mmCIF file of the C-alpha atoms, coordinates in Angstrom:
data_MODEL
# 
_entry.id   MODEL 
# 
loop_
_atom_site.group_PDB 
_atom_site.id 
_atom_site.type_symbol 
_atom_site.label_atom_id 
_atom_site.label_alt_id 
_atom_site.label_comp_id 
_atom_site.label_asym_id 
_atom_site.label_entity_id 
_atom_site.label_seq_id 
_atom_site.pdbx_PDB_ins_code 
_atom_site.Cartn_x 
_atom_site.Cartn_y 
_atom_site.Cartn_z 
_atom_site.occupancy 
_atom_site.B_iso_or_equiv 
_atom_site.pdbx_formal_charge 
_atom_site.auth_seq_id 
_atom_site.auth_comp_id 
_atom_site.auth_asym_id 
_atom_site.auth_atom_id 
_atom_site.pdbx_PDB_model_num 
ATOM 1  C CA . UNK A 1 1  ? -14.961 -11.329 2.731   1.00 0.00 ? 1  UNK A CA 1 
ATOM 2  C CA . UNK A 1 2  ? -12.061 -11.041 5.476   1.00 0.00 ? 2  UNK A CA 1 
ATOM 3  C CA . UNK A 1 3  ? -10.430 -7.684  6.698   1.00 0.00 ? 3  UNK A CA 1 
ATOM 4  C CA . UNK A 1 4  ? -7.011  -7.083  5.955   1.00 0.00 ? 4  UNK A CA 1 
ATOM 5  C CA . UNK A 1 5  ? -4.393  -4.217  6.271   1.00 0.00 ? 5  UNK A CA 1 
ATOM 6  C CA . UNK A 1 6  ? -1.713  -3.080  3.834   1.00 0.00 ? 6  UNK A CA 1 
ATOM 7  C CA . UNK A 1 7  ? 0.996   -1.072  4.527   1.00 0.00 ? 7  UNK A CA 1 
ATOM 8  C CA . UNK A 1 8  ? 3.308   -0.200  2.100   1.00 0.00 ? 8  UNK A CA 1 
ATOM 9  C CA . UNK A 1 9  ? 6.147   2.223   1.392   1.00 0.00 ? 9  UNK A CA 1 
ATOM 10 C CA . UNK A 1 10 ? 6.781   4.734   -1.561  1.00 0.00 ? 10 UNK A CA 1 
ATOM 11 C CA . UNK A 1 11 ? 10.162  5.979   -2.577  1.00 0.00 ? 11 UNK A CA 1 
ATOM 12 C CA . UNK A 1 12 ? 10.635  9.418   -1.381  1.00 0.00 ? 12 UNK A CA 1 
ATOM 13 C CA . UNK A 1 13 ? 11.416  11.035  -4.597  1.00 0.00 ? 13 UNK A CA 1 
ATOM 14 C CA . UNK A 1 14 ? 8.011   10.762  -5.661  1.00 0.00 ? 14 UNK A CA 1 
ATOM 15 C CA . UNK A 1 15 ? 5.735   13.883  -6.080  1.00 0.00 ? 15 UNK A CA 1 
ATOM 16 C CA . UNK A 1 16 ? 2.682   14.153  -3.673  1.00 0.00 ? 16 UNK A CA 1 
ATOM 17 C CA . UNK A 1 17 ? 0.505   14.066  -6.815  1.00 0.00 ? 17 UNK A CA 1 
ATOM 18 C CA . UNK A 1 18 ? 2.010   10.725  -7.901  1.00 0.00 ? 18 UNK A CA 1 
ATOM 19 C CA . UNK A 1 19 ? 1.465   9.326   -4.647  1.00 0.00 ? 19 UNK A CA 1 
ATOM 20 C CA . UNK A 1 20 ? -2.138  10.345  -4.525  1.00 0.00 ? 20 UNK A CA 1 
ATOM 21 C CA . UNK A 1 21 ? -2.815  8.655   -8.008  1.00 0.00 ? 21 UNK A CA 1 
ATOM 22 C CA . UNK A 1 22 ? -1.113  5.397   -6.703  1.00 0.00 ? 22 UNK A CA 1 
ATOM 23 C CA . UNK A 1 23 ? -3.245  5.425   -3.383  1.00 0.00 ? 23 UNK A CA 1 
ATOM 24 C CA . UNK A 1 24 ? -6.183  5.757   -5.874  1.00 0.00 ? 24 UNK A CA 1 
ATOM 25 C CA . UNK A 1 25 ? -5.083  2.925   -8.009  1.00 0.00 ? 25 UNK A CA 1 
ATOM 26 C CA . UNK A 1 26 ? -4.296  0.854   -5.456  1.00 0.00 ? 26 UNK A CA 1 
ATOM 27 C CA . UNK A 1 27 ? -8.114  1.484   -3.831  1.00 0.00 ? 27 UNK A CA 1 
ATOM 28 C CA . UNK A 1 28 ? -9.503  0.859   -7.196  1.00 0.00 ? 28 UNK A CA 1 
ATOM 29 C CA . UNK A 1 29 ? -7.966  -2.560  -7.242  1.00 0.00 ? 29 UNK A CA 1 
ATOM 30 C CA . UNK A 1 30 ? -9.282  -3.139  -3.793  1.00 0.00 ? 30 UNK A CA 1 
ATOM 31 C CA . UNK A 1 31 ? -12.671 -1.817  -4.870  1.00 0.00 ? 31 UNK A CA 1 
ATOM 32 C CA . UNK A 1 32 ? -13.281 -4.268  -7.576  1.00 0.00 ? 32 UNK A CA 1 
ATOM 33 C CA . UNK A 1 33 ? -13.932 -7.061  -5.449  1.00 0.00 ? 33 UNK A CA 1 
ATOM 34 C CA . UNK A 1 34 ? -13.864 -5.629  -1.652  1.00 0.00 ? 34 UNK A CA 1 
ATOM 35 C CA . UNK A 1 35 ? -14.449 -2.336  0.157   1.00 0.00 ? 35 UNK A CA 1 
ATOM 36 C CA . UNK A 1 36 ? -11.824 0.228   1.299   1.00 0.00 ? 36 UNK A CA 1 
ATOM 37 C CA . UNK A 1 37 ? -12.457 0.859   4.953   1.00 0.00 ? 37 UNK A CA 1 
ATOM 38 C CA . UNK A 1 38 ? -9.859  3.564   5.722   1.00 0.00 ? 38 UNK A CA 1 
ATOM 39 C CA . UNK A 1 39 ? -6.757  4.684   3.901   1.00 0.00 ? 39 UNK A CA 1 
ATOM 40 C CA . UNK A 1 40 ? -4.039  6.772   5.485   1.00 0.00 ? 40 UNK A CA 1 
ATOM 41 C CA . UNK A 1 41 ? -0.934  8.778   4.077   1.00 0.00 ? 41 UNK A CA 1 
ATOM 42 C CA . UNK A 1 42 ? 1.216   8.798   7.076   1.00 0.00 ? 42 UNK A CA 1 
ATOM 43 C CA . UNK A 1 43 ? 3.873   10.806  5.219   1.00 0.00 ? 43 UNK A CA 1 
ATOM 44 C CA . UNK A 1 44 ? 7.493   10.501  4.874   1.00 0.00 ? 44 UNK A CA 1 
ATOM 45 C CA . UNK A 1 45 ? 9.291   8.898   7.454   1.00 0.00 ? 45 UNK A CA 1 
ATOM 46 C CA . UNK A 1 46 ? 12.765  7.536   8.151   1.00 0.00 ? 46 UNK A CA 1 
ATOM 47 C CA . UNK A 1 47 ? 13.328  3.755   7.335   1.00 0.00 ? 47 UNK A CA 1 
ATOM 48 C CA . UNK A 1 48 ? 14.618  1.517   10.131  1.00 0.00 ? 48 UNK A CA 1 
ATOM 49 C CA . UNK A 1 49 ? 17.258  0.240   7.921   1.00 0.00 ? 49 UNK A CA 1 
ATOM 50 C CA . UNK A 1 50 ? 18.230  1.078   4.154   1.00 0.00 ? 50 UNK A CA 1 
ATOM 51 C CA . UNK A 1 51 ? 16.639  -0.248  1.601   1.00 0.00 ? 51 UNK A CA 1 
ATOM 52 C CA . UNK A 1 52 ? 18.069  0.007   -1.913  1.00 0.00 ? 52 UNK A CA 1 
ATOM 53 C CA . UNK A 1 53 ? 20.123  2.737   -0.909  1.00 0.00 ? 53 UNK A CA 1 
ATOM 54 C CA . UNK A 1 54 ? 17.213  4.768   0.445   1.00 0.00 ? 54 UNK A CA 1 
ATOM 55 C CA . UNK A 1 55 ? 16.865  5.972   3.954   1.00 0.00 ? 55 UNK A CA 1 
ATOM 56 C CA . UNK A 1 56 ? 13.493  7.745   3.659   1.00 0.00 ? 56 UNK A CA 1 
ATOM 57 C CA . UNK A 1 57 ? 9.976   6.421   2.435   1.00 0.00 ? 57 UNK A CA 1 
ATOM 58 C CA . UNK A 1 58 ? 6.313   7.710   2.257   1.00 0.00 ? 58 UNK A CA 1 
ATOM 59 C CA . UNK A 1 59 ? 4.105   5.343   4.116   1.00 0.00 ? 59 UNK A CA 1 
ATOM 60 C CA . UNK A 1 60 ? 0.482   4.429   3.370   1.00 0.00 ? 60 UNK A CA 1 
ATOM 61 C CA . UNK A 1 61 ? -1.786  2.455   5.452   1.00 0.00 ? 61 UNK A CA 1 
ATOM 62 C CA . UNK A 1 62 ? -5.104  0.804   4.098   1.00 0.00 ? 62 UNK A CA 1 
ATOM 63 C CA . UNK A 1 63 ? -7.614  -1.170  6.080   1.00 0.00 ? 63 UNK A CA 1 
ATOM 64 C CA . UNK A 1 64 ? -9.896  -2.999  3.825   1.00 0.00 ? 64 UNK A CA 1 
ATOM 65 C CA . UNK A 1 65 ? -12.148 -6.092  3.319   1.00 0.00 ? 65 UNK A CA 1 
ATOM 66 C CA . UNK A 1 66 ? -12.041 -8.150  0.293   1.00 0.00 ? 66 UNK A CA 1 
ATOM 67 C CA . UNK A 1 67 ? -11.748 -11.947 -0.970  1.00 0.00 ? 67 UNK A CA 1 
ATOM 68 C CA . UNK A 1 68 ? -8.220  -13.452 -1.287  1.00 0.00 ? 68 UNK A CA 1 
ATOM 69 C CA . UNK A 1 69 ? -8.315  -13.014 -5.043  1.00 0.00 ? 69 UNK A CA 1 
ATOM 70 C CA . UNK A 1 70 ? -8.315  -9.554  -4.730  1.00 0.00 ? 70 UNK A CA 1 
ATOM 71 C CA . UNK A 1 71 ? -5.589  -9.484  -1.936  1.00 0.00 ? 71 UNK A CA 1 
ATOM 72 C CA . UNK A 1 72 ? -3.356  -11.892 -4.406  1.00 0.00 ? 72 UNK A CA 1 
ATOM 73 C CA . UNK A 1 73 ? -3.961  -9.416  -7.263  1.00 0.00 ? 73 UNK A CA 1 
ATOM 74 C CA . UNK A 1 74 ? -3.186  -6.408  -5.004  1.00 0.00 ? 74 UNK A CA 1 
ATOM 75 C CA . UNK A 1 75 ? -0.037  -7.993  -3.810  1.00 0.00 ? 75 UNK A CA 1 
ATOM 76 C CA . UNK A 1 76 ? 0.924   -8.712  -7.476  1.00 0.00 ? 76 UNK A CA 1 
ATOM 77 C CA . UNK A 1 77 ? 0.364   -5.410  -8.608  1.00 0.00 ? 77 UNK A CA 1 
ATOM 78 C CA . UNK A 1 78 ? 2.261   -3.791  -5.510  1.00 0.00 ? 78 UNK A CA 1 
ATOM 79 C CA . UNK A 1 79 ? 5.357   -5.965  -6.182  1.00 0.00 ? 79 UNK A CA 1 
ATOM 80 C CA . UNK A 1 80 ? 5.254   -4.767  -10.113 1.00 0.00 ? 80 UNK A CA 1 
ATOM 81 C CA . UNK A 1 81 ? 5.102   -1.126  -9.176  1.00 0.00 ? 81 UNK A CA 1 
ATOM 82 C CA . UNK A 1 82 ? 8.531   0.552   -9.410  1.00 0.00 ? 82 UNK A CA 1 
ATOM 83 C CA . UNK A 1 83 ? 7.279   3.334   -7.024  1.00 0.00 ? 83 UNK A CA 1 
ATOM 84 C CA . UNK A 1 84 ? 6.748   0.905   -4.128  1.00 0.00 ? 84 UNK A CA 1 
ATOM 85 C CA . UNK A 1 85 ? 9.794   0.006   -1.826  1.00 0.00 ? 85 UNK A CA 1 
ATOM 86 C CA . UNK A 1 86 ? 7.938   -2.711  0.290   1.00 0.00 ? 86 UNK A CA 1 
ATOM 87 C CA . UNK A 1 87 ? 4.496   -4.059  0.980   1.00 0.00 ? 87 UNK A CA 1 
ATOM 88 C CA . UNK A 1 88 ? 3.044   -5.909  3.761   1.00 0.00 ? 88 UNK A CA 1 
ATOM 89 C CA . UNK A 1 89 ? -0.518  -7.395  3.929   1.00 0.00 ? 89 UNK A CA 1 
ATOM 90 C CA . UNK A 1 90 ? -2.082  -8.999  6.982   1.00 0.00 ? 90 UNK A CA 1 
ATOM 91 C CA . UNK A 1 91 ? -4.962  -10.135 7.868   1.00 0.00 ? 91 UNK A CA 1 
ATOM 92 C CA . UNK A 1 92 ? -6.936  -8.151  10.665  1.00 0.00 ? 92 UNK A CA 1 
ATOM 93 C CA . UNK A 1 93 ? -8.017  -10.247 13.748  1.00 0.00 ? 93 UNK A CA 1 
ATOM 94 C CA . UNK A 1 94 ? -10.097 -7.498  15.157  1.00 0.00 ? 94 UNK A CA 1 
# 
């Protein structure tokens, strides 16, 4: 298993309880074939540029270790979710 880091931005109009539920959903996908090391909700921040006519978003950063299959499934599910604006998954070199 390799270490990865995923940062995703959730729409600003999503309620805090729904954000928590979404984070738990994504963490459970990771836990099926990997391990969540650290998950932080960084809060609402201004975007560097407008995405889909939105200027703000709720940032979430998660560090985990998993297999490539889990990463592919996580990426697929995140891109389908309507609440998620952007997703970036990178392999952690440290």
